[in-house]
C-alpha positions in Angstrom: -270.6 67.7 -24.7 -268.7 64.8 -23.1 -265.6 65.7 -25.2 -265.7 69.3 -23.8 -265.9 68.0 -20.2 -263.1 65.5 -20.9 -261.0 68.3 -22.2 -261.6 70.3 -19.0 -260.6 67.3 -16.9 -257.4 67.0 -19.0 -256.5 70.6 -18.5 -257.2 70.2 -14.7 -254.8 67.3 -14.6 -252.1 69.3 -16.4 -252.9 72.2 -14.0 -252.3 69.9 -11.0 -248.9 68.9 -12.4 -248.1 72.6 -12.9 -249.0 73.5 -9.3 -246.7 70.7 -8.1 -243.8 72.1 -10.2 -244.3 75.6 -9.0 -244.4 74.4 -5.4 -241.2 72.5 -5.8 -239.2 75.1 -7.7 -240.6 78.2 -6.0 -243.1 80.5 -7.4 -242.3 82.2 -10.7 -244.7 84.8 -12.0 -244.9 83.4 -15.5 -245.5 79.9 -14.1 -248.3 81.2 -11.9 -249.8 83.2 -14.7 -250.0 80.1 -16.9 -251.6 78.2 -14.1 -254.2 80.9 -13.6 -254.9 81.0 -17.3 -255.5 77.3 -17.4 -257.8 77.5 -14.4 -259.7 80.4 -15.9 -260.2 78.6 -19.2 -261.4 75.5 -17.3 -263.9 77.6 -15.3 -265.1 79.3 -18.5 -265.6 75.9 -20.2 -267.6 74.6 -17.3 -269.7 77.8 -17.2 -270.4 77.5 -20.9 -271.5 73.9 -20.5 -273.7 74.9 -17.6 -275.1 77.8 -19.7 -275.9 75.4 -22.5 -277.8 73.1 -20.2 -279.6 76.0 -18.5 -280.9 77.4 -21.9 -281.9 73.9 -22.9 -279.4 73.6 -25.8 -278.1 70.4 -24.3 -279.4 67.9 -21.7 -276.7 66.3 -19.7 -276.5 62.6 -19.4 -275.8 61.1 -16.0 -272.2 60.4 -17.1 -271.8 64.0 -18.3 -273.3 65.4 -15.1 -270.9 63.3 -13.0 -267.9 64.4 -15.1 -269.0 68.0 -14.8 -269.3 67.7 -11.0 -265.8 66.2 -10.8 -264.5 69.0 -12.9 -266.1 71.6 -10.7 -264.7 70.0 -7.6 -261.2 69.8 -9.2 -261.4 73.5 -10.1 -262.2 74.4 -6.4 -259.3 72.2 -5.2 -256.8 73.8 -7.7 -258.0 77.2 -6.6 -257.3 76.4 -3.0 -253.8 75.1 -3.9 -253.1 78.2 -6.0 -254.2 80.4 -3.1 -251.8 78.6 -0.8 -248.8 79.3 -3.0 -249.8 82.9 -3.9 -248.9 85.7 -1.5 -252.0 86.9 0.4 -251.7 90.5 -0.9 -251.3 89.4 -4.5 -254.3 87.0 -4.2 -256.5 89.8 -2.7 -255.4 92.3 -5.4 -256.0 89.7 -8.1 -259.6 89.1 -6.9 -260.2 92.8 -6.6 -258.9 93.4 -10.2 -260.9 90.5 -11.5 -264.1 91.7 -9.8 -263.7 95.2 -11.1 -263.1 93.8 -14.6 -266.2 91.6 -14.4 -268.3 94.5 -13.1 -267.1 96.8 -15.9 -267.8 94.0 -18.5 -271.3 93.5 -17.1 -272.0 97.3 -17.1 -270.8 97.5 -20.7 -273.1 94.6 -21.7 -276.0 96.2 -19.9 -275.3 99.6 -21.6 -275.4 97.8 -25.0 -278.6 96.0 -24.1 -280.2 99.3 -23.0 -279.0 101.1 -26.2 -280.5 98.3 -28.3 -283.8 98.5 -26.4 -283.8 102.3 -26.8 -283.2 102.0 -30.6 -285.9 99.4 -30.8 -288.3 101.5 -28.9 -287.6 104.6 -31.0 -288.1 102.5 -34.2 -291.4 101.2 -32.9 -292.6 104.7 -31.9 -291.7 106.0 -35.3 -293.7 103.2 -37.0 -296.7 103.8 -34.7 -296.6 107.5 -35.3 -296.3 107.0 -39.1 -299.2 104.6 -39.1 -301.2 106.9 -36.9 -300.6 109.9 -39.2 -301.4 107.8 -42.3 -304.7 106.6 -40.7 -305.6 110.2 -39.6 -305.0 111.4 -43.2 -307.1 108.5 -44.5 -309.9 109.3 -42.1 -309.8 113.0 -42.9 -309.7 112.2 -46.7 -312.7 109.9 -46.3 -314.6 112.6 -44.3 -313.8 115.2 -46.9 -314.6 113.0 -49.8 -317.9 111.5 -48.4 -318.8 114.3 -46.0 -319.2 117.0 -48.6 
């Protein structure tokens, strides 16, 4: 886990150098896109580490927790710097597009989850009905056989 956190910190240092370069040379879309990609990957790595700790897959040591806190702080700082060098309208549109994409992804995952639950429920109902019919036939056969 510490290796993953160290990798995130390394990417953030590279990101910081990239931001300085873009500031000095003027903003180029390809440079900004690369910076946003690095920042997004760093955020995803931090989120996966936090998810692993939340589910109990890994318990962070004090050193790992400190590194993770520094990484999260660095991510916030880099976002602020990127926001400063990105035109306001572009930043707002980017956030709106990202939010819409995230919402659609969550909706897709929820649909898949509900479809799985429906399939599971139908399967369970089929099994219950089949077992019920078999038991009913067994009871009727027993009544017929012993009742007459």
